C-alpha positions in Angstrom: -10.9 -1.2 18.9 -8.3 1.1 17.5 -6.6 3.4 20.0 -5.2 6.8 19.3 -1.5 6.6 19.1 1.1 9.4 19.1 1.4 9.0 15.4 -2.3 9.3 14.8 -1.8 13.1 14.5 0.5 12.9 11.5 -1.5 13.1 8.2 -0.6 10.5 5.6 1.1 8.2 8.1 0.1 4.5 8.1 2.0 2.8 10.8 1.8 -1.0 10.6 0.8 -1.5 14.2 -1.2 -4.4 15.7 -4.5 -2.9 14.7 -3.3 -2.4 11.1 -1.8 -5.8 11.1 -5.1 -7.5 12.0 -7.1 -5.3 9.6 -4.8 -6.3 6.7 -4.0 -9.9 7.5 -5.8 -11.4 4.6 -4.7 -8.7 2.2 -1.1 -9.3 3.2 -1.5 -13.1 2.9 -2.8 -12.6 -0.7 0.2 -10.5 -1.5 2.6 -13.1 0.0 0.9 -15.8 -2.0 2.4 -14.1 -5.1 5.8 -15.5 -4.0 4.7 -18.8 -5.5 5.1 -18.9 -9.3 2.0 -21.2 -9.7 -0.1 -18.6 -7.7 1.2 -15.8 -10.0 0.1 -17.8 -13.0 -3.4 -18.3 -11.5 -3.7 -14.6 -10.6 -2.5 -13.6 -14.1 -5.1 -15.9 -15.7 -8.1 -14.5 -13.6 -7.5 -11.9 -10.9 -11.1 -11.9 -9.7 -11.3 -15.7 -9.4 -8.0 -15.8 -7.6 -9.0 -13.2 -5.1 -12.1 -15.3 -4.3 -9.7 -17.6 -2.3 -9.0 -14.8 0.2 -11.6 -13.3 2.5 -10.8 -9.7 1.7 -13.1 -6.8 2.4 -14.8 -5.4 -0.7 -12.6 -2.3 -0.3 -9.4 -4.4 -0.1 -10.5 -6.4 -3.1 -11.2 -3.2 -5.2 -7.9 -1.7 -4.1 -6.1 -4.8 -5.4 -8.0 -4.9 -8.7 -7.4 -1.2 -9.4 -3.9 -1.2 -8.0 -4.8 1.6 -5.5 -1.4 1.6 -3.9 -2.2 4.1 -1.2 -5.5 2.5 -0.6 -3.8 -0.8 0.0 -1.8 0.8 2.9 -4.8 2.5 4.3 -6.7 -0.8 4.3 -4.1 -2.6 6.4 -1.5 -3.5 3.7 2.1 -3.6 4.7 4.3 -1.9 2.1 6.7 -4.9 2.0 3.8 -7.2 1.2 1.9 -5.0 -1.1 5.1 -4.4 -3.1 4.9 -8.0 -4.1 1.8 -7.0 -6.2 3.9 -4.1 -7.7 6.6 -6.6 -8.6 4.0 -8.8 -10.2 3.0 -5.8 -12.3 6.7 -5.1 -13.0 6.5 -1.8 -11.3 9.3 -0.1 -9.3 9.2 1.2 -5.8 9.6 4.7 -7.3 6.5 4.1 -9.5 4.5 3.1 -6.4 5.8 6.0 -4.4 4.9 8.4 -7.3 1.4 6.9 -7.5 0.9 7.4 -3.8 2.2 10.9 -4.0 0.4 12.0 -7.1 3.5 12.5 -9.3 5.1 10.5 -12.0 7.8 7.8 -11.4 10.5 10.2 -12.7 9.3 13.1 -10.6 9.3 10.9 -7.5 12.7 9.6 -8.3 14.0 13.1 -8.8 12.5 14.3 -5.5 14.2 11.5 -3.6 17.5 12.2 -5.3 17.3 15.8 -4.3 16.6 15.1 -0.6 12.9 14.2 -0.5 9.8 16.2 0.3 10.1 19.7 1.7 9.3 19.9 5.4 6.9 22.8 4.9 3.4 21.6 5.3 4.4 18.3 6.9 3.0 19.0 10.3 1.1 17.3 13.0 -2.6 18.0 12.6 -2.5 19.8 16.0 0.2 22.2 14.6 -1.9 23.3 11.6 -3.3 26.8 11.9 
């Protein structure tokens, strides 16, 4: 059972803790399988059939097929593993960050170059008024 953690009160934070690790184990193993060129070829040929080899939840499976980058993290994905899927798609980390943030790749890149997100509005839930 998931326990509340100190970071549970920070909206949009997905810490890869033991609970998250267990939740996303199969998802992360799928992502790691893409390190193998033969597996990449199989996945490229038929994504749905390839995913049949991994006991993913329906939500995890859908997140992979739709490339729901934020959803992958919410469903137990580790960013370092899920980024293997982005690399498979020839996407940059800035693209993925932008997709998770609701901005374009260039807007995300520009935001990071100029110091990142503004701290305004980035509060603990308990600090919101």
